[in-house]
C-alpha positions in Angstrom: 22.3 -5.4 5.3 20.7 -8.8 5.8 17.0 -9.7 5.7 15.6 -12.8 7.5 12.3 -14.5 6.6 10.6 -17.4 8.3 10.1 -20.4 6.0 6.6 -21.9 5.9 4.8 -23.9 3.3 1.4 -22.2 3.8 -0.1 -19.1 2.2 1.4 -16.8 4.9 4.9 -18.2 4.3 4.6 -17.8 0.5 3.5 -14.1 0.9 6.3 -13.4 3.3 8.9 -15.0 1.0 7.6 -12.9 -1.9 7.9 -9.7 0.2 11.4 -10.7 1.4 12.5 -11.2 -2.2 11.1 -7.8 -3.1 13.0 -6.1 -0.3 16.2 -8.0 -0.8 16.2 -7.1 -4.5 15.4 -3.5 -3.8 18.3 -3.1 -1.4 20.6 -5.4 -3.3 21.2 -7.4 -0.1 21.4 -10.9 1.2 18.4 -13.0 2.3 18.3 -15.7 5.0 15.5 -18.2 4.7 15.0 -19.9 8.1 12.9 -22.9 8.9 12.3 -23.6 12.6 12.1 -27.1 14.2 10.1 -26.4 17.3 11.3 -28.5 20.3 8.1 -28.8 22.3 9.6 -31.1 24.9 13.0 -32.7 25.9 13.8 -35.5 23.5 14.5 -39.0 24.9 16.6 -40.7 22.2 15.5 -44.2 23.4 11.8 -43.7 22.4 9.7 -42.4 19.6 10.4 -38.8 20.4 13.6 -39.1 18.4 11.8 -40.5 15.4 9.2 -37.6 15.6 12.0 -35.1 15.8 13.7 -36.6 12.8 10.4 -36.3 11.0 10.1 -32.6 11.9 13.6 -32.0 10.6 12.7 -33.6 7.3 9.7 -31.4 7.0 11.8 -28.3 7.7 14.2 -29.3 5.0 11.3 -29.9 2.6 10.1 -26.3 3.3 13.5 -24.9 2.6 13.6 -26.9 -0.7 10.2 -25.4 -1.7 11.4 -21.9 -0.8 14.5 -22.4 -2.9 12.4 -23.4 -5.8 10.1 -20.3 -5.4 12.8 -17.7 -5.0 13.9 -15.9 -8.2 17.4 -16.6 -9.4 18.6 -13.1 -8.8 18.1 -13.3 -5.0 21.2 -14.2 -3.0 19.8 -16.5 -0.3 21.1 -18.7 2.5 18.9 -21.5 3.7 19.1 -22.6 7.4 17.1 -24.8 9.8 17.4 -24.5 13.5 15.9 -25.9 16.7 14.1 -23.7 19.1 11.5 -23.8 21.9 9.1 -21.9 19.7 9.0 -20.5 16.1 9.1 -16.8 17.3 12.0 -17.5 19.6 13.8 -19.4 16.9 13.4 -16.7 14.3 14.6 -14.0 16.7 17.6 -16.1 17.7 18.4 -16.7 14.0 18.1 -13.0 13.3 20.7 -12.3 16.0 23.0 -15.1 14.8 23.0 -13.8 11.2 23.1 -10.2 12.2 19.9 -9.5 10.4 18.6 -5.9 10.0 15.0 -6.9 9.4 12.6 -9.8 9.9 9.8 -10.6 7.4 6.6 -12.3 8.4 3.3 -13.0 6.8 -0.3 -12.3 7.7 -2.8 -14.6 9.5 -5.2 -16.5 7.2 -8.0 -14.7 9.1 -7.2 -11.5 7.3 -9.1 -10.3 4.2 -7.3 -10.8 1.0 -4.7 -8.0 0.6 -4.9 -7.0 4.2 -3.0 -7.7 7.4 -3.9 -9.6 10.5 -1.2 -10.9 12.9 -1.2 -14.6 13.8 0.4 -15.9 17.0 3.9 -16.1 15.5 3.8 -12.6 13.9 2.2 -11.1 16.9 4.9 -12.2 19.2 7.7 -11.2 16.8 6.1 -7.8 16.2 6.0 -7.0 19.9 9.4 -8.5 20.8 11.8 -7.6 18.0 14.4 -4.9 18.4 14.8 -4.4 14.7 12.3 -3.5 11.9 9.6 -6.1 11.1 8.2 -6.2 7.6 4.7 -7.7 7.2 3.2 -9.1 4.0 -0.6 -8.8 3.4 -2.5 -12.0 2.9 -2.0 -13.2 -0.7 0.8 -10.8 -1.4 2.8 -11.5 -4.6 5.6 -9.4 -6.1 6.0 -9.5 -9.9 9.1 -10.7 -11.6 12.0 -8.3 -11.0 9.8 -6.0 -8.8 11.3 -3.4 -6.5 10.1 -0.9 -4.0 9.0 2.2 -5.9 7.6 4.3 -3.1 8.1 4.5 0.7 5.2 6.0 2.5 5.7 7.1 6.2 2.6 7.3 8.4 3.2 10.5 10.2 1.4 11.4 13.4 3.6 14.2 14.7 4.6 12.3 17.9 7.9 12.4 19.6 10.4 10.4 17.5 8.5 11.0 14.3 11.3 13.0 12.9 13.8 10.1 13.2 11.3 7.8 11.5 10.9 10.2 8.6 14.6 10.7 8.2 15.3 7.0 8.5 12.7 6.2 5.8 14.1 9.0 3.6 17.6 7.5 3.8 16.3 4.0 3.0 14.2 5.3 0.1 17.2 7.1 -1.4 19.3 4.0 -1.0 16.9 1.8 -2.9 16.0 4.4 -5.5 12.4 4.8 -4.3 10.4 8.0 -3.9 9.2 9.2 -0.4 5.8 10.1 0.7 4.6 11.4 4.1 1.0 10.5 4.9 -1.3 11.7 7.7 -4.8 10.3 8.2 -7.8 12.4 9.4 -10.5 10.1 10.7 -13.7 11.9 11.3 -16.1 10.3 13.8 -19.4 9.3 12.2 -21.2 11.4 14.8 -19.8 14.5 13.1 -21.5 13.6 9.8 -24.5 15.9 10.3 -22.3 18.8 11.5 -20.0 18.5 8.5 -23.0 18.9 6.1 -23.4 22.4 7.3 -19.9 23.2 8.3 -20.3 22.7 12.1 -17.8 23.6 14.7 -16.7 20.0 15.1 -15.8 19.9 11.4 -13.7 23.0 12.0 -11.7 21.2 14.7 -10.9 18.4 12.3 -9.8 20.9 9.6 -7.6 22.7 12.1 -6.0 19.4 13.0 -5.4 18.6 9.4 -3.7 21.9 8.8 -1.4 21.4 11.8 -0.5 17.9 10.5 0.2 19.3 7.1 2.4 22.1 8.5 4.3 19.6 10.6 4.9 17.3 7.6 6.2 20.2 5.6 8.6 21.1 8.4 9.9 17.5 8.4 10.4 17.6 4.7 12.5 20.7 5.0 14.9 18.6 7.2 14.8 15.7 4.8 15.9 18.0 2.0 19.1 18.7 4.0 20.1 15.1 4.1 23.2 14.0 2.1 21.1 11.6 0.1 17.6 12.7 -0.8 14.9 10.6 -2.5 14.4 11.6 -6.1 10.8 12.6 -5.4 9.1 13.7 -2.2 5.3 13.9 -1.8 2.7 14.4 0.9 -0.9 13.2 1.3 -3.7 13.6 3.7 -6.1 10.7 3.8 -9.6 11.6 4.9 -12.5 9.4 5.9 -15.2 8.5 8.5 -13.2 5.4 9.4 -9.7 4.1 9.3 -10.2 2.0 6.1 -11.7 5.0 4.3 -8.9 7.4 5.4 -6.1 5.0 4.5 -7.7 4.1 1.1 -8.2 7.8 0.4 -4.4 8.2 0.4 -4.1 6.1 -2.8 -1.8 3.2 -3.3 0.1 1.5 -6.1 2.2 -1.5 -6.9 5.6 -1.2 -5.4 4.4 0.7 -2.3 5.6 0.0 1.2 4.1 1.7 4.3 6.4 2.5 7.3 5.0 3.0 10.7 6.8 3.6 14.0 6.5 1.9 17.4 4.4 3.5 20.1 6.5 5.4 22.6 4.4 3.9 25.3 6.0 0.5 24.8 9.5 -0.8 25.6 12.1 1.6 24.5 14.1 -0.7 22.2 11.3 -3.0 20.9 8.4 -2.8 18.5 5.2 -1.9 20.3 2.0 -1.3 18.4 -0.1 1.3 19.9 -3.8 1.8 19.1 -3.2 4.1 16.1 -0.4 2.0 14.6 -2.5 -1.2 15.0 -5.4 0.5 13.1 -3.1 1.5 10.3 -1.5 -1.9 10.1 -4.9 -3.8 10.0 -6.2 -1.6 7.2 -3.1 -1.1 5.0 -3.5 -2.5 1.5 0.3 -2.8 1.0 3.3 -4.3 2.9 4.0 -2.6 6.2 7.4 -2.2 8.0 7.2 -1.4 11.7 10.3 0.3 13.0 11.3 0.5 16.7 12.4 3.9 18.0 16.0 2.9 18.5 16.2 1.4 15.0 14.8 4.6 13.5 17.3 6.7 15.4 20.2 4.5 14.1 19.0 4.6 10.5 18.4 8.4 10.7 22.0 8.9 11.9 23.5 6.4 9.5 26.2 7.9 7.4 
């Protein structure tokens, strides 16, 4: 397994590097730190374009040197710089070249501290990649020697959800983490008055919550039949009158990673964030890994 992270000197890049180190240490795998020199136009070697390109190459090497100084000594890392027409294109080409199993990106500076918001680079990668994409919340820092302690799967009961659960279970067992399945019941604020007196709309929400809980238990029965099972398996139902409330209600701790699947309405092989996944991603207080359907199927079937 190989993890690739884009190298940037700003806050987003530092958070992504910290998450990449956490994931690499947890999986005992190699890390590729990649700095992209964006070729915005054809370079004419007879004019100042060549000098500007040389400047960009020096900056890219400086960023790699800074990343090398920040990474803990226990992380096995390769540092590469490559030319590309754009940063997203360059990172995806580098991932293919190094046979990476995951790309790590950071959050936009517009996000609240500890939350996620995709900037232009992360947005394009998140909707174009054919492999899992891990995203670091703004300001994310992993402590010395930190590893993933718990993998939480956002489960919605959609087609393909079983593969995502089994894939996450295999990965959790491999890195020595526990597994948790989470469903989120978001009650519209218009139901508030009804819920005070146990109205029929509240009953609908409760029935949905029971079906979700039953479906999760069925998935866990299959997980327990896997060759390698996480040492601990839990479930949680987060409730609230908004997505932030429901997600926070699930409870989170240091060492948590949240896994969400791609929407089946998008391209078959690629990451595609539907409405529900986007809401979970924007409100998650921990790193998020988005897994395309084909990647989940491959991981679930991995022997």
